[in-house]
N, C-alpha and C positions, 0 to 999 in steps of 0.2 A: 747783449742779452744777459739777464740775471736769472740763474736757475734753469730749470727745465722749461722748454717752450710750452706755451699754453695752446689748448685746442678748444675752440668754441664752435658750436653748430647752431644755426639759426633756422627757425621754422620758416616754411616757404609760402604760407598763405594758400595752399592748395588742399589742405586736409581738414576734415572736421575732427571734433575732439577724439572720438574713439581711435581713428587711424593715427592721429598725431601722437596719442598716448602710446600706441603700439610701437611706433618708430622711436620715440624718445626712450622708452624703457629698454628697447633693444640696444641702443647705442650709448646710454649714459656711462657705462663702465669705462669707456674709452675717452670720455670728455672731461674737460675742466669746467665747462659751462654749456648748458642748453638754453638758448634764448627763445622765449615765447614772444614772437613778433607777429602779431595778427592785428593789423591796423583797423580792419573793419569790424572787429568783435566788440561787443559792449562790455562794460565792466562786469556785468553779471556772467557773461559767457567766459570771459577771461578768468574770473574767479572759479567758475565751475571747472575749467580746464586745469587750473592750478590744483584744485582739490583732487581731481581724478589722477593727475600725475603723481601727487604726493601719496595718495592711497595705493597706487600701483607700485610704489617703491622708489620713486625718484627722490634722491636726497635733496632737501630744501636748499642746501648750500651750493648745489650744482644748477639750480633753476634760477635763471635770470628772466626779467620781464622788461619789455620795451616801454618807455615813457611812464608807466604807472607806478610811481613811487608809493602811492597809497596801498596798492596791492602787494608790492614788495614788503612793505612794513607789516601789513595785516597777516601775512603768512610767513614772515621771517625768512624771506628768500635770500639767496646768495648775492643777488645783484640786480641793479636796474640800469638799463641802457638808454642813454639820452641822445637826442638829435638836435638839430638846429632850432626846431620849433618846440622843444621840450622845456621843462623847467631848467634853470641853470643848475650846475652841479652844487653850487652853494646852497640854493634853496632846497634841492633834493636831499642834501645832507641833513637839513633840519627835520625832514620827514622820516628818513630811513635810519638815522643814527650812524654811529661810527663803525659798526660791524658789517654793514652791507656794502659791497663793492659798487662803485659808481663808474660806469663807462660812458664815454662820449664818442659818437660817430663824427669823424672829421674828414675834411677834404683838402686841407692845406696847412701850412706852417702857422698861420695866424690863428686858426681854430685850435691847433694843438697848444699854442701858448695860452690861449684863453682857457682851454680845458684844464691844463696844468695849474694855472693861476687860481682857478676856482676850486681846486681840490679834487678833481677827478682822479680815480685810481689808475685808469688806463684809458687808451683810446683805440678805436677801430678805424683803420685808414684804408681807403681804396677808391676805385677798384684798380688792382694791380695789373691784371691781364684782361683782354677782351672777354666779355661774358654776355650771354643772351639776356640776362636781367638788366643790362645797361646798354641796350642797343642804341647806336648813334652817338654814344659818349666815348671820348678818347680815353683809353686806359692810361693810368699814370706811370706804370712801369717800374722797374727795379731801381733805376737811377734816382727817380724822385723819392722812392721809398727809402733808399740809403741816405739821401740828403735830409730827410725828415727824422729818421731814427737816430742819426749821429748825435745831435744836440738835445734830443728829447729828454725831459726830466721825468716822464712817466712812460710805462711800457706801451709799445705800439704793436697792435695786433693787425696783421695784414688780411685783406679780404678781396675777393674778386677773381674768379677764373683759376683759382689755385687747385691744382691736381696733386696727387701724391708725388708724382715725378718732379714737380716744381717746388716742393717744400724746401729742399736743400738750398736752392738759390735765394729763396725768400728769406730764410734764416741768415744766410751769409750776407744779405743786404742789411741786416741789423734788426729785423723784426723779432719781437719777443714771443711770437706765436702766430697762429693762423685762425681765421674764421671762415667757415664753409656753409653754404646753403644747399644748392642743388647737387653738389658732389656727394652728399650723404642723403639729404631728404628726397632727392629725385632718383635714388638708386633702388632697384628691386631687392637688393640685399643691403639694407642700411648698416647692419652690424659689420658685415664684411668690408664695406666701404670705409666705415669709421675706423676699423682695425687697420686698414692700409694707411690711412692718414696718421694714426698714432704711431705705427711702426716707422713710418718715414720721419716723423718728428724725433722719435727715440734714437733712430740711427745716427742722427747728428750729435747725440749727446752721450749715449751709453752703449753704442754698438748694435742696437736693434734687438727685438724680441719677436718670437713667433706669436701667432694669434692665440695659441693655447697658453703660452706663458703670460700674455697680456691679460687673458681672462682669469688667471689665477692671482693677479695682483690685487 
């Protein structure tokens, strides 16, 4: 792992724009990236959500969007997250330019090599632990995570069933950070949940900070 571990939170597809904005604005001080991942939304609705988030104070550099390289470019967002059915990282780069982060969601070493070879800046790999969002699918576990992270040429962000109490072992397996969905977006206190994850991440690097100290950063 190089530098401080990264913390990504992904929207969960259960909230309309006003509630999603409330959640995102409450948690963004704790995050490195907030992913707008709403597969059923039109480009118009996604654009509206981006505008509402930015107007409410979300830094453009912390706002990532799934698949829509065109929207990432139009609003100068921090990143675009690609999947197996998305544009390739090479093609996405021609759209967003050099300053926008390009992530790739992967499930195995072959996809990791492909993502790195195409110029992706990082990948999201999982699911690491059993999770309700992946019912019926076997979790990949820490051993597979460690095997993937060891030779990886790009940062690996782990996702899937990660709680604050599991952060330490995920980082020790070699992950460069974590991505969380329901652990934050499903919480009645999203800022409190995000603060717990951030403190768990910082505990592995600089000894931990209180929620009040985190809010002053």
